[in-house]
LOGU-851479 format. One record per residue (C-alpha): residue number from 1; residue in three letters; x, y, z. Coordinates in steps of 0.05 Angstrom, whole numbers, padded with zeros to 5 digits, m for minus. Layout:
BEGIN
<rec><k>NUM</k><r>ala</r><c1>X</c1><c2>Y</c2><c3>Z</c3></rec>
...
//
This chain:
BEGIN
<rec><k>1</k><r>met</r><c1>01562</c1><c2>00707</c2><c3>m01116</c3></rec>
<rec><k>2</k><r>arg</r><c1>01561</c1><c2>00631</c2><c3>m01117</c3></rec>
<rec><k>3</k><r>val</r><c1>01567</c1><c2>00595</c2><c3>m01051</c3></rec>
<rec><k>4</k><r>gly</r><c1>01602</c1><c2>00528</c2><c3>m01051</c3></rec>
<rec><k>5</k><r>phe</r><c1>01583</c1><c2>00466</c2><c3>m01012</c3></rec>
<rec><k>6</k><r>ala</r><c1>01642</c1><c2>00475</c2><c3>m00964</c3></rec>
<rec><k>7</k><r>gln</r><c1>01619</c1><c2>00545</c2><c3>m00948</c3></rec>
<rec><k>8</k><r>ile</r><c1>01547</c1><c2>00522</c2><c3>m00935</c3></rec>
<rec><k>9</k><r>ala</r><c1>01573</c1><c2>00467</c2><c3>m00889</c3></rec>
<rec><k>10</k><r>gly</r><c1>01615</c1><c2>00519</c2><c3>m00853</c3></rec>
<rec><k>11</k><r>phe</r><c1>01554</c1><c2>00564</c2><c3>m00842</c3></rec>
<rec><k>12</k><r>val</r><c1>01514</c1><c2>00505</c2><c3>m00814</c3></rec>
<rec><k>13</k><r>leu</r><c1>01570</c1><c2>00484</c2><c3>m00767</c3></rec>
<rec><k>14</k><r>ala</r><c1>01578</c1><c2>00555</c2><c3>m00742</c3></rec>
<rec><k>15</k><r>ala</r><c1>01504</c1><c2>00560</c2><c3>m00729</c3></rec>
<rec><k>16</k><r>val</r><c1>01504</c1><c2>00495</c2><c3>m00690</c3></rec>
<rec><k>17</k><r>leu</r><c1>01564</c1><c2>00516</c2><c3>m00648</c3></rec>
<rec><k>18</k><r>ala</r><c1>01531</c1><c2>00583</c2><c3>m00635</c3></rec>
<rec><k>19</k><r>ile</r><c1>01470</c1><c2>00553</c2><c3>m00603</c3></rec>
<rec><k>20</k><r>ala</r><c1>01505</c1><c2>00494</c2><c3>m00569</c3></rec>
<rec><k>21</k><r>pro</r><c1>01523</c1><c2>00530</c2><c3>m00505</c3></rec>
<rec><k>22</k><r>ala</r><c1>01450</c1><c2>00552</c2><c3>m00495</c3></rec>
<rec><k>23</k><r>thr</r><c1>01421</c1><c2>00482</c2><c3>m00506</c3></rec>
<rec><k>24</k><r>gln</r><c1>01475</c1><c2>00441</c2><c3>m00471</c3></rec>
<rec><k>25</k><r>gly</r><c1>01464</c1><c2>00474</c2><c3>m00404</c3></rec>
<rec><k>26</k><r>asn</r><c1>01390</c1><c2>00458</c2><c3>m00407</c3></rec>
<rec><k>27</k><r>ala</r><c1>01393</c1><c2>00390</c2><c3>m00441</c3></rec>
<rec><k>28</k><r>gln</r><c1>01353</c1><c2>00357</c2><c3>m00386</c3></rec>
<rec><k>29</k><r>thr</r><c1>01295</c1><c2>00405</c2><c3>m00390</c3></rec>
<rec><k>30</k><r>arg</r><c1>01300</c1><c2>00418</c2><c3>m00465</c3></rec>
<rec><k>31</k><r>thr</r><c1>01285</c1><c2>00491</c2><c3>m00454</c3></rec>
<rec><k>32</k><r>leu</r><c1>01329</c1><c2>00548</c2><c3>m00479</c3></rec>
<rec><k>33</k><r>ser</r><c1>01349</c1><c2>00596</c2><c3>m00423</c3></rec>
<rec><k>34</k><r>ser</r><c1>01335</c1><c2>00655</c2><c3>m00469</c3></rec>
<rec><k>35</k><r>thr</r><c1>01261</c1><c2>00635</c2><c3>m00479</c3></rec>
<rec><k>36</k><r>ser</r><c1>01217</c1><c2>00693</c2><c3>m00458</c3></rec>
<rec><k>37</k><r>phe</r><c1>01146</c1><c2>00692</c2><c3>m00431</c3></rec>
<rec><k>38</k><r>lys</r><c1>01141</c1><c2>00767</c2><c3>m00419</c3></rec>
<rec><k>39</k><r>gly</r><c1>01079</c1><c2>00790</c2><c3>m00457</c3></rec>
<rec><k>40</k><r>gly</r><c1>01066</c1><c2>00847</c2><c3>m00409</c3></rec>
<rec><k>41</k><r>asp</r><c1>01020</c1><c2>00824</c2><c3>m00354</c3></rec>
<rec><k>42</k><r>gly</r><c1>01077</c1><c2>00800</c2><c3>m00309</c3></rec>
<rec><k>43</k><r>ser</r><c1>01042</c1><c2>00735</c2><c3>m00287</c3></rec>
<rec><k>44</k><r>phe</r><c1>01100</c1><c2>00689</c2><c3>m00307</c3></rec>
<rec><k>45</k><r>asp</r><c1>01152</c1><c2>00733</c2><c3>m00274</c3></rec>
<rec><k>46</k><r>arg</r><c1>01109</c1><c2>00735</c2><c3>m00212</c3></rec>
<rec><k>47</k><r>val</r><c1>01107</c1><c2>00660</c2><c3>m00201</c3></rec>
<rec><k>48</k><r>val</r><c1>01182</c1><c2>00652</c2><c3>m00216</c3></rec>
<rec><k>49</k><r>lys</r><c1>01199</c1><c2>00705</c2><c3>m00163</c3></rec>
<rec><k>50</k><r>glu</r><c1>01144</c1><c2>00692</c2><c3>m00112</c3></rec>
<rec><k>51</k><r>gly</r><c1>01124</c1><c2>00620</c2><c3>m00124</c3></rec>
<rec><k>52</k><r>ile</r><c1>01062</c1><c2>00586</c2><c3>m00152</c3></rec>
<rec><k>53</k><r>val</r><c1>01002</c1><c2>00555</c2><c3>m00117</c3></rec>
<rec><k>54</k><r>leu</r><c1>00969</c1><c2>00496</c2><c3>m00152</c3></rec>
<rec><k>55</k><r>gly</r><c1>00898</c1><c2>00473</c2><c3>m00138</c3></rec>
<rec><k>56</k><r>ile</r><c1>00880</c1><c2>00398</c2><c3>m00139</c3></rec>
<rec><k>57</k><r>ala</r><c1>00823</c1><c2>00353</c2><c3>m00116</c3></rec>
<rec><k>58</k><r>ser</r><c1>00820</c1><c2>00282</c2><c3>m00089</c3></rec>
<rec><k>59</k><r>asp</r><c1>00808</c1><c2>00254</c2><c3>m00159</c3></rec>
<rec><k>60</k><r>leu</r><c1>00845</c1><c2>00188</c2><c3>m00169</c3></rec>
<rec><k>61</k><r>pro</r><c1>00883</c1><c2>00175</c2><c3>m00214</c3></rec>
<rec><k>62</k><r>phe</r><c1>00890</c1><c2>00248</c2><c3>m00238</c3></rec>
<rec><k>63</k><r>thr</r><c1>00906</c1><c2>00283</c2><c3>m00172</c3></rec>
<rec><k>64</k><r>tyr</r><c1>00905</c1><c2>00258</c2><c3>m00100</c3></rec>
<rec><k>65</k><r>tyr</r><c1>00943</c1><c2>00256</c2><c3>m00035</c3></rec>
<rec><k>66</k><r>asp</r><c1>00980</c1><c2>00190</c2><c3>m00023</c3></rec>
<rec><k>67</k><r>glu</r><c1>00975</c1><c2>00171</c2><c3>00050</c3></rec>
<rec><k>68</k><r>lys</r><c1>01032</c1><c2>00121</c2><c3>00043</c3></rec>
<rec><k>69</k><r>thr</r><c1>01083</c1><c2>00170</c2><c3>00014</c3></rec>
<rec><k>70</k><r>lys</r><c1>01052</c1><c2>00232</c2><c3>00047</c3></rec>
<rec><k>71</k><r>lys</r><c1>01058</c1><c2>00267</c2><c3>m00021</c3></rec>
<rec><k>72</k><r>asn</r><c1>01011</c1><c2>00291</c2><c3>m00075</c3></rec>
<rec><k>73</k><r>asp</r><c1>01008</c1><c2>00243</c2><c3>m00134</c3></rec>
<rec><k>74</k><r>gly</r><c1>00971</c1><c2>00229</c2><c3>m00199</c3></rec>
<rec><k>75</k><r>met</r><c1>00983</c1><c2>00239</c2><c3>m00272</c3></rec>
<rec><k>76</k><r>asp</r><c1>00966</c1><c2>00313</c2><c3>m00271</c3></rec>
<rec><k>77</k><r>val</r><c1>01010</c1><c2>00324</c2><c3>m00211</c3></rec>
<rec><k>78</k><r>lys</r><c1>01069</c1><c2>00290</c2><c3>m00246</c3></rec>
<rec><k>79</k><r>ile</r><c1>01057</c1><c2>00331</c2><c3>m00309</c3></rec>
<rec><k>80</k><r>met</r><c1>01055</c1><c2>00397</c2><c3>m00272</c3></rec>
<rec><k>81</k><r>glu</r><c1>01116</c1><c2>00379</c2><c3>m00230</c3></rec>
<rec><k>82</k><r>glu</r><c1>01154</c1><c2>00372</c2><c3>m00295</c3></rec>
<rec><k>83</k><r>val</r><c1>01125</c1><c2>00436</c2><c3>m00323</c3></rec>
<rec><k>84</k><r>thr</r><c1>01145</c1><c2>00478</c2><c3>m00264</c3></rec>
<rec><k>85</k><r>asn</r><c1>01214</c1><c2>00446</c2><c3>m00263</c3></rec>
<rec><k>86</k><r>arg</r><c1>01226</c1><c2>00462</c2><c3>m00336</c3></rec>
<rec><k>87</k><r>leu</r><c1>01202</c1><c2>00534</c2><c3>m00326</c3></rec>
<rec><k>88</k><r>gly</r><c1>01248</c1><c2>00544</c2><c3>m00267</c3></rec>
<rec><k>89</k><r>ile</r><c1>01192</c1><c2>00555</c2><c3>m00216</c3></rec>
<rec><k>90</k><r>lys</r><c1>01224</c1><c2>00534</c2><c3>m00151</c3></rec>
<rec><k>91</k><r>asn</r><c1>01172</c1><c2>00552</c2><c3>m00098</c3></rec>
<rec><k>92</k><r>val</r><c1>01113</c1><c2>00505</c2><c3>m00112</c3></rec>
<rec><k>93</k><r>lys</r><c1>01054</c1><c2>00497</c2><c3>m00064</c3></rec>
<rec><k>94</k><r>trp</r><c1>00994</c1><c2>00451</c2><c3>m00071</c3></rec>
<rec><k>95</k><r>glu</r><c1>00923</c1><c2>00461</c2><c3>m00045</c3></rec>
<rec><k>96</k><r>leu</r><c1>00877</c1><c2>00399</c2><c3>m00039</c3></rec>
<rec><k>97</k><r>val</r><c1>00803</c1><c2>00418</c2><c3>m00041</c3></rec>
<rec><k>98</k><r>gln</r><c1>00736</c1><c2>00392</c2><c3>m00066</c3></rec>
<rec><k>99</k><r>phe</r><c1>00729</c1><c2>00388</c2><c3>m00141</c3></rec>
<rec><k>100</k><r>asp</r><c1>00674</c1><c2>00440</c2><c3>m00145</c3></rec>
<rec><k>101</k><r>ala</r><c1>00717</c1><c2>00490</c2><c3>m00107</c3></rec>
<rec><k>102</k><r>leu</r><c1>00773</c1><c2>00489</c2><c3>m00159</c3></rec>
<rec><k>103</k><r>ile</r><c1>00747</c1><c2>00543</c2><c3>m00206</c3></rec>
<rec><k>104</k><r>pro</r><c1>00720</c1><c2>00590</c2><c3>m00152</c3></rec>
<rec><k>105</k><r>gly</r><c1>00787</c1><c2>00585</c2><c3>m00116</c3></rec>
<rec><k>106</k><r>leu</r><c1>00824</c1><c2>00602</c2><c3>m00180</c3></rec>
<rec><k>107</k><r>val</r><c1>00781</c1><c2>00663</c2><c3>m00194</c3></rec>
<rec><k>108</k><r>ser</r><c1>00788</c1><c2>00687</c2><c3>m00122</c3></rec>
<rec><k>109</k><r>lys</r><c1>00865</c1><c2>00679</c2><c3>m00128</c3></rec>
<rec><k>110</k><r>arg</r><c1>00872</c1><c2>00625</c2><c3>m00076</c3></rec>
<rec><k>111</k><r>trp</r><c1>00915</c1><c2>00587</c2><c3>m00127</c3></rec>
<rec><k>112</k><r>asp</r><c1>00945</c1><c2>00604</c2><c3>m00194</c3></rec>
<rec><k>113</k><r>val</r><c1>00929</c1><c2>00541</c2><c3>m00234</c3></rec>
<rec><k>114</k><r>val</r><c1>00876</c1><c2>00487</c2><c3>m00231</c3></rec>
<rec><k>115</k><r>val</r><c1>00918</c1><c2>00425</c2><c3>m00241</c3></rec>
<rec><k>116</k><r>asp</r><c1>00863</c1><c2>00372</c2><c3>m00235</c3></rec>
<rec><k>117</k><r>asn</r><c1>00848</c1><c2>00372</c2><c3>m00309</c3></rec>
<rec><k>118</k><r>ile</r><c1>00781</c1><c2>00402</c2><c3>m00330</c3></rec>
<rec><k>119</k><r>his</r><c1>00749</c1><c2>00401</c2><c3>m00398</c3></rec>
<rec><k>120</k><r>glu</r><c1>00741</c1><c2>00466</c2><c3>m00436</c3></rec>
<rec><k>121</k><r>asn</r><c1>00669</c1><c2>00488</c2><c3>m00448</c3></rec>
<rec><k>122</k><r>glu</r><c1>00630</c1><c2>00552</c2><c3>m00459</c3></rec>
<rec><k>123</k><r>lys</r><c1>00606</c1><c2>00558</c2><c3>m00387</c3></rec>
<rec><k>124</k><r>arg</r><c1>00677</c1><c2>00553</c2><c3>m00359</c3></rec>
<rec><k>125</k><r>leu</r><c1>00707</c1><c2>00597</c2><c3>m00413</c3></rec>
<rec><k>126</k><r>ala</r><c1>00662</c1><c2>00653</c2><c3>m00388</c3></rec>
<rec><k>127</k><r>val</r><c1>00703</c1><c2>00657</c2><c3>m00324</c3></rec>
<rec><k>128</k><r>ile</r><c1>00772</c1><c2>00626</c2><c3>m00336</c3></rec>
<rec><k>129</k><r>ser</r><c1>00821</c1><c2>00608</c2><c3>m00391</c3></rec>
<rec><k>130</k><r>phe</r><c1>00852</c1><c2>00541</c2><c3>m00408</c3></rec>
<rec><k>131</k><r>thr</r><c1>00922</c1><c2>00517</c2><c3>m00425</c3></rec>
<rec><k>132</k><r>gly</r><c1>00938</c1><c2>00478</c2><c3>m00487</c3></rec>
<rec><k>133</k><r>pro</r><c1>00918</c1><c2>00404</c2><c3>m00486</c3></rec>
<rec><k>134</k><r>ala</r><c1>00956</c1><c2>00352</c2><c3>m00446</c3></rec>
<rec><k>135</k><r>tyr</r><c1>00918</c1><c2>00288</c2><c3>m00465</c3></rec>
<rec><k>136</k><r>trp</r><c1>00846</c1><c2>00265</c2><c3>m00475</c3></rec>
<rec><k>137</k><r>tyr</r><c1>00797</c1><c2>00214</c2><c3>m00446</c3></rec>
<rec><k>138</k><r>gly</r><c1>00722</c1><c2>00200</c2><c3>m00447</c3></rec>
<rec><k>139</k><r>ser</r><c1>00661</c1><c2>00182</c2><c3>m00406</c3></rec>
<rec><k>140</k><r>ser</r><c1>00638</c1><c2>00113</c2><c3>m00386</c3></rec>
<rec><k>141</k><r>leu</r><c1>00581</c1><c2>00082</c2><c3>m00346</c3></rec>
<rec><k>142</k><r>ala</r><c1>00596</c1><c2>00045</c2><c3>m00281</c3></rec>
<rec><k>143</k><r>val</r><c1>00544</c1><c2>m00007</c2><c3>m00259</c3></rec>
<rec><k>144</k><r>gln</r><c1>00539</c1><c2>m00063</c2><c3>m00209</c3></rec>
<rec><k>145</k><r>lys</r><c1>00573</c1><c2>m00128</c2><c3>m00228</c3></rec>
<rec><k>146</k><r>gly</r><c1>00533</c1><c2>m00166</c2><c3>m00280</c3></rec>
<rec><k>147</k><r>asn</r><c1>00496</c1><c2>m00102</c2><c3>m00299</c3></rec>
<rec><k>148</k><r>pro</r><c1>00428</c1><c2>m00126</c2><c3>m00271</c3></rec>
<rec><k>149</k><r>leu</r><c1>00390</c1><c2>m00066</c2><c3>m00298</c3></rec>
<rec><k>150</k><r>lys</r><c1>00419</c1><c2>m00075</c2><c3>m00368</c3></rec>
<rec><k>151</k><r>ile</r><c1>00445</c1><c2>m00003</c2><c3>m00374</c3></rec>
<rec><k>152</k><r>his</r><c1>00489</c1><c2>00002</c2><c3>m00436</c3></rec>
<rec><k>153</k><r>ser</r><c1>00473</c1><c2>00069</c2><c3>m00468</c3></rec>
<rec><k>154</k><r>trp</r><c1>00456</c1><c2>00142</c2><c3>m00457</c3></rec>
<rec><k>155</k><r>asp</r><c1>00382</c1><c2>00125</c2><c3>m00469</c3></rec>
<rec><k>156</k><r>asp</r><c1>00383</c1><c2>00067</c2><c3>m00420</c3></rec>
<rec><k>157</k><r>met</r><c1>00393</c1><c2>00117</c2><c3>m00362</c3></rec>
<rec><k>158</k><r>ala</r><c1>00322</c1><c2>00143</c2><c3>m00370</c3></rec>
<rec><k>159</k><r>gly</r><c1>00282</c1><c2>00131</c2><c3>m00307</c3></rec>
<rec><k>160</k><r>lys</r><c1>00345</c1><c2>00112</c2><c3>m00268</c3></rec>
<rec><k>161</k><r>thr</r><c1>00381</c1><c2>00144</c2><c3>m00208</c3></rec>
<rec><k>162</k><r>val</r><c1>00447</c1><c2>00169</c2><c3>m00237</c3></rec>
<rec><k>163</k><r>gly</r><c1>00508</c1><c2>00194</c2><c3>m00199</c3></rec>
<rec><k>164</k><r>thr</r><c1>00569</c1><c2>00235</c2><c3>m00217</c3></rec>
<rec><k>165</k><r>val</r><c1>00618</c1><c2>00283</c2><c3>m00185</c3></rec>
<rec><k>166</k><r>arg</r><c1>00593</c1><c2>00353</c2><c3>m00168</c3></rec>
<rec><k>167</k><r>gly</r><c1>00623</c1><c2>00406</c2><c3>m00213</c3></rec>
<rec><k>168</k><r>ser</r><c1>00644</c1><c2>00357</c2><c3>m00266</c3></rec>
<rec><k>169</k><r>phe</r><c1>00630</c1><c2>00361</c2><c3>m00340</c3></rec>
<rec><k>170</k><r>asn</r><c1>00584</c1><c2>00301</c2><c3>m00334</c3></rec>
<rec><k>171</k><r>gln</r><c1>00541</c1><c2>00340</c2><c3>m00284</c3></rec>
<rec><k>172</k><r>gln</r><c1>00527</c1><c2>00392</c2><c3>m00337</c3></rec>
<rec><k>173</k><r>leu</r><c1>00507</c1><c2>00339</c2><c3>m00388</c3></rec>
<rec><k>174</k><r>leu</r><c1>00462</c1><c2>00302</c2><c3>m00340</c3></rec>
<rec><k>175</k><r>glu</r><c1>00428</c1><c2>00364</c2><c3>m00313</c3></rec>
<rec><k>176</k><r>asn</r><c1>00399</c1><c2>00378</c2><c3>m00381</c3></rec>
<rec><k>177</k><r>arg</r><c1>00361</c1><c2>00312</c2><c3>m00380</c3></rec>
<rec><k>178</k><r>lys</r><c1>00289</c1><c2>00312</c2><c3>m00356</c3></rec>
<rec><k>179</k><r>asp</r><c1>00278</c1><c2>00237</c2><c3>m00357</c3></rec>
<rec><k>180</k><r>leu</r><c1>00323</c1><c2>00215</c2><c3>m00299</c3></rec>
<rec><k>181</k><r>lys</r><c1>00290</c1><c2>00190</c2><c3>m00235</c3></rec>
<rec><k>182</k><r>glu</r><c1>00344</c1><c2>00227</c2><c3>m00195</c3></rec>
<rec><k>183</k><r>leu</r><c1>00412</c1><c2>00258</c2><c3>m00205</c3></rec>
<rec><k>184</k><r>lys</r><c1>00458</c1><c2>00249</c2><c3>m00144</c3></rec>
<rec><k>185</k><r>leu</r><c1>00521</c1><c2>00291</c2><c3>m00139</c3></rec>
<rec><k>186</k><r>tyr</r><c1>00583</c1><c2>00273</c2><c3>m00099</c3></rec>
<rec><k>187</k><r>thr</r><c1>00645</c1><c2>00309</c2><c3>m00075</c3></rec>
<rec><k>188</k><r>gln</r><c1>00689</c1><c2>00246</c2><c3>m00073</c3></rec>
<rec><k>189</k><r>asn</r><c1>00697</c1><c2>00186</c2><c3>m00117</c3></rec>
<rec><k>190</k><r>glu</r><c1>00696</c1><c2>00138</c2><c3>m00059</c3></rec>
<rec><k>191</k><r>ala</r><c1>00627</c1><c2>00161</c2><c3>m00038</c3></rec>
<rec><k>192</k><r>glu</r><c1>00595</c1><c2>00152</c2><c3>m00106</c3></rec>
<rec><k>193</k><r>met</r><c1>00626</c1><c2>00083</c2><c3>m00115</c3></rec>
<rec><k>194</k><r>ala</r><c1>00601</c1><c2>00063</c2><c3>m00045</c3></rec>
<rec><k>195</k><r>asp</r><c1>00530</c1><c2>00085</c2><c3>m00064</c3></rec>
<rec><k>196</k><r>leu</r><c1>00533</c1><c2>00045</c2><c3>m00128</c3></rec>
<rec><k>197</k><r>leu</r><c1>00554</c1><c2>m00017</c2><c3>m00090</c3></rec>
<rec><k>198</k><r>ala</r><c1>00498</c1><c2>m00006</c2><c3>m00039</c3></rec>
<rec><k>199</k><r>gly</r><c1>00446</c1><c2>00004</c2><c3>m00093</c3></rec>
<rec><k>200</k><r>arg</r><c1>00431</c1><c2>00076</c2><c3>m00075</c3></rec>
<rec><k>201</k><r>val</r><c1>00446</c1><c2>00095</c2><c3>m00147</c3></rec>
<rec><k>202</k><r>asp</r><c1>00434</c1><c2>00053</c2><c3>m00209</c3></rec>
<rec><k>203</k><r>val</r><c1>00491</c1><c2>00078</c2><c3>m00251</c3></rec>
<rec><k>204</k><r>leu</r><c1>00550</c1><c2>00126</c2><c3>m00249</c3></rec>
<rec><k>205</k><r>met</r><c1>00571</c1><c2>00168</c2><c3>m00307</c3></rec>
<rec><k>206</k><r>glu</r><c1>00646</c1><c2>00178</c2><c3>m00297</c3></rec>
<rec><k>207</k><r>asp</r><c1>00712</c1><c2>00183</c2><c3>m00334</c3></rec>
<rec><k>208</k><r>asp</r><c1>00733</c1><c2>00116</c2><c3>m00363</c3></rec>
<rec><k>209</k><r>ile</r><c1>00803</c1><c2>00120</c2><c3>m00333</c3></rec>
<rec><k>210</k><r>lys</r><c1>00774</c1><c2>00136</c2><c3>m00264</c3></rec>
<rec><k>211</k><r>val</r><c1>00727</c1><c2>00076</c2><c3>m00264</c3></rec>
<rec><k>212</k><r>gly</r><c1>00780</c1><c2>00030</c2><c3>m00292</c3></rec>
<rec><k>213</k><r>thr</r><c1>00830</c1><c2>00051</c2><c3>m00238</c3></rec>
<rec><k>214</k><r>phe</r><c1>00780</c1><c2>00040</c2><c3>m00182</c3></rec>
<rec><k>215</k><r>ile</r><c1>00764</c1><c2>m00030</c2><c3>m00207</c3></rec>
<rec><k>216</k><r>lys</r><c1>00838</c1><c2>m00046</c2><c3>m00215</c3></rec>
<rec><k>217</k><r>glu</r><c1>00855</c1><c2>m00023</c2><c3>m00145</c3></rec>
<rec><k>218</k><r>his</r><c1>00796</c1><c2>m00059</c2><c3>m00112</c3></rec>
<rec><k>219</k><r>ala</r><c1>00803</c1><c2>m00131</c2><c3>m00134</c3></rec>
<rec><k>220</k><r>gly</r><c1>00736</c1><c2>m00167</c2><c3>m00133</c3></rec>
<rec><k>221</k><r>val</r><c1>00695</c1><c2>m00104</c2><c3>m00124</c3></rec>
<rec><k>222</k><r>gly</r><c1>00623</c1><c2>m00112</c2><c3>m00149</c3></rec>
<rec><k>223</k><r>ile</r><c1>00629</c1><c2>m00058</c2><c3>m00202</c3></rec>
<rec><k>224</k><r>glu</r><c1>00642</c1><c2>m00060</c2><c3>m00276</c3></rec>
<rec><k>225</k><r>met</r><c1>00641</c1><c2>m00013</c2><c3>m00336</c3></rec>
<rec><k>226</k><r>ala</r><c1>00578</c1><c2>m00022</c2><c3>m00378</c3></rec>
<rec><k>227</k><r>ser</r><c1>00595</c1><c2>m00059</c2><c3>m00441</c3></rec>
<rec><k>228</k><r>gly</r><c1>00579</c1><c2>m00028</c2><c3>m00508</c3></rec>
<rec><k>229</k><r>tyr</r><c1>00576</c1><c2>00044</c2><c3>m00483</c3></rec>
<rec><k>230</k><r>ala</r><c1>00597</c1><c2>00093</c2><c3>m00537</c3></rec>
<rec><k>231</k><r>ala</r><c1>00613</c1><c2>00162</c2><c3>m00511</c3></rec>
<rec><k>232</k><r>arg</r><c1>00582</c1><c2>00217</c2><c3>m00553</c3></rec>
<rec><k>233</k><r>pro</r><c1>00627</c1><c2>00272</c2><c3>m00581</c3></rec>
<rec><k>234</k><r>glu</r><c1>00608</c1><c2>00320</c2><c3>m00526</c3></rec>
<rec><k>235</k><r>glu</r><c1>00628</c1><c2>00269</c2><c3>m00472</c3></rec>
<rec><k>236</k><r>tyr</r><c1>00702</c1><c2>00269</c2><c3>m00485</c3></rec>
<rec><k>237</k><r>gly</r><c1>00757</c1><c2>00317</c2><c3>m00503</c3></rec>
<rec><k>238</k><r>tyr</r><c1>00826</c1><c2>00343</c2><c3>m00486</c3></rec>
<rec><k>239</k><r>ala</r><c1>00846</c1><c2>00350</c2><c3>m00413</c3></rec>
<rec><k>240</k><r>arg</r><c1>00872</c1><c2>00420</c2><c3>m00399</c3></rec>
<rec><k>241</k><r>tyr</r><c1>00889</c1><c2>00462</c2><c3>m00338</c3></rec>
<rec><k>242</k><r>gly</r><c1>00854</c1><c2>00524</c2><c3>m00314</c3></rec>
<rec><k>243</k><r>val</r><c1>00887</c1><c2>00593</c2><c3>m00311</c3></rec>
<rec><k>244</k><r>arg</r><c1>00859</c1><c2>00662</c2><c3>m00296</c3></rec>
<rec><k>245</k><r>lys</r><c1>00840</c1><c2>00702</c2><c3>m00357</c3></rec>
<rec><k>246</k><r>glu</r><c1>00888</c1><c2>00758</c2><c3>m00340</c3></rec>
<rec><k>247</k><r>asp</r><c1>00948</c1><c2>00712</c2><c3>m00331</c3></rec>
<rec><k>248</k><r>val</r><c1>00965</c1><c2>00707</c2><c3>m00405</c3></rec>
<rec><k>249</k><r>asp</r><c1>01041</c1><c2>00703</c2><c3>m00396</c3></rec>
<rec><k>250</k><r>leu</r><c1>01034</c1><c2>00645</c2><c3>m00347</c3></rec>
<rec><k>251</k><r>asn</r><c1>00985</c1><c2>00609</c2><c3>m00394</c3></rec>
<rec><k>252</k><r>his</r><c1>01033</c1><c2>00618</c2><c3>m00451</c3></rec>
<rec><k>253</k><r>ala</r><c1>01091</c1><c2>00589</c2><c3>m00411</c3></rec>
<rec><k>254</k><r>ile</r><c1>01053</c1><c2>00528</c2><c3>m00386</c3></rec>
<rec><k>255</k><r>ser</r><c1>01020</c1><c2>00514</c2><c3>m00454</c3></rec>
<rec><k>256</k><r>arg</r><c1>01086</c1><c2>00516</c2><c3>m00492</c3></rec>
<rec><k>257</k><r>thr</r><c1>01119</c1><c2>00471</c2><c3>m00441</c3></rec>
<rec><k>258</k><r>ile</r><c1>01061</c1><c2>00421</c2><c3>m00445</c3></rec>
<rec><k>259</k><r>ala</r><c1>01067</c1><c2>00420</c2><c3>m00521</c3></rec>
<rec><k>260</k><r>glu</r><c1>01142</c1><c2>00405</c2><c3>m00516</c3></rec>
<rec><k>261</k><r>met</r><c1>01128</c1><c2>00349</c2><c3>m00465</c3></rec>
<rec><k>262</k><r>arg</r><c1>01077</c1><c2>00318</c2><c3>m00512</c3></rec>
<rec><k>263</k><r>gly</r><c1>01128</c1><c2>00322</c2><c3>m00568</c3></rec>
<rec><k>264</k><r>asp</r><c1>01188</c1><c2>00294</c2><c3>m00530</c3></rec>
<rec><k>265</k><r>gly</r><c1>01150</c1><c2>00235</c2><c3>m00501</c3></rec>
<rec><k>266</k><r>val</r><c1>01148</c1><c2>00255</c2><c3>m00428</c3></rec>
<rec><k>267</k><r>ile</r><c1>01072</c1><c2>00263</c2><c3>m00423</c3></rec>
<rec><k>268</k><r>gly</r><c1>01064</c1><c2>00197</c2><c3>m00461</c3></rec>
<rec><k>269</k><r>lys</r><c1>01107</c1><c2>00162</c2><c3>m00409</c3></rec>
<rec><k>270</k><r>ile</r><c1>01069</c1><c2>00194</c2><c3>m00350</c3></rec>
<rec><k>271</k><r>ile</r><c1>00999</c1><c2>00177</c2><c3>m00374</c3></rec>
<rec><k>272</k><r>thr</r><c1>01018</c1><c2>00105</c2><c3>m00390</c3></rec>
<rec><k>273</k><r>asp</r><c1>01044</c1><c2>00097</c2><c3>m00319</c3></rec>
<rec><k>274</k><r>tyr</r><c1>00974</c1><c2>00114</c2><c3>m00295</c3></rec>
<rec><k>275</k><r>gly</r><c1>00934</c1><c2>00068</c2><c3>m00341</c3></rec>
<rec><k>276</k><r>leu</r><c1>00924</c1><c2>00108</c2><c3>m00405</c3></rec>
<rec><k>277</k><r>thr</r><c1>00959</c1><c2>00092</c2><c3>m00471</c3></rec>
<rec><k>278</k><r>gln</r><c1>00996</c1><c2>00132</c2><c3>m00524</c3></rec>
<rec><k>279</k><r>arg</r><c1>00929</c1><c2>00134</c2><c3>m00560</c3></rec>
<rec><k>280</k><r>asn</r><c1>00906</c1><c2>00183</c2><c3>m00508</c3></rec>
<rec><k>281</k><r>leu</r><c1>00954</c1><c2>00236</c2><c3>m00533</c3></rec>
<rec><k>282</k><r>trp</r><c1>00911</c1><c2>00249</c2><c3>m00594</c3></rec>
<rec><k>283</k><r>tyr</r><c1>00838</c1><c2>00266</c2><c3>m00602</c3></rec>
<rec><k>284</k><r>phe</r><c1>00834</c1><c2>00237</c2><c3>m00673</c3></rec>
<rec><k>285</k><r>pro</r><c1>00844</c1><c2>00163</c2><c3>m00691</c3></rec>
<rec><k>286</k><r>val</r><c1>00915</c1><c2>00141</c2><c3>m00703</c3></rec>
<rec><k>287</k><r>asn</r><c1>00942</c1><c2>00073</c2><c3>m00724</c3></rec>
//
C-alpha cells in the first residue's frame, strides 16, 4: 500500500501531539516524567523517597561554604543542585568535610555522592564508581611572583619542596617521584597558598582553575602560575562525581542528567560563571 505525503504528515503530527503533554509539563527540566531509573538495586527510588546526602570539601571554586550567603556554593554545587532538581529529589542535604575524607565517607555510607569532582583512576575505581563526565580541566604549577626558582616544567621540580592537597590526584602523581626534596600535603587550599607565600614550599602542583581563582580573588598576591607549563596527559581529564559501586540506578540517573545538561547548555553556562570556558566541556581540541 502506497502512503501519501498527507498521510505521512498526519502520522508525524499525531506523534508530536501524543508526546506533547508529557514534555510540556516538564519543559523547564527537559526530563520526561515517564523516564525510569529502576534497574533493580533501588538506589534511585531510595533517594527520591528518603532524600540524598551530598559530600563536598572546602575546594574553591568547585565546592565551598560561602560565609556571606551562608550557603554552599561552587560550580559542582550548582551542577548537582540542577541535577537533583531535574530528577525530582526534594530532600537534599550537604556534608562539608576534608577532601581526603570524601571517598571513605562515601564507602561508609555517610553520604550518597561525592560532589566535589574527582578524577577517575584505577586506584579509585577499586573502591567506588564514577558518573559520566561533567567537564574537564588540568594541572598547573603555582610559584612565587616572578618565579625566582625558575620552575616551569615537571622536571624543574626535582630537588624542590612541592605542595598539593592531600587525597588529590596530584598527590598520587607526586608520590611516585623519588627526586623531590619534600612533598608537603595540605587539607585546605588556603594553607598551601600561605606556605607558598611564606617560602615554606617552592612550588604547588594544583588545578589550573583553582590557582587562577585564588589569584583573581586576592588582587596583588605574590603568586603566579608558572609560564610554559604543559600538563602531561595523565595530569588532566574529565571531572566526574563519585557514587558507590552498588548504586547503579542512582549513577545511571545522575549520569544521564549530566549528559543532558551538557547538551542543553546548562553546564556550559555554570562553568563559565566560575572562570572556565566552553572549551572545558570537551577533552579533545575544538575550534
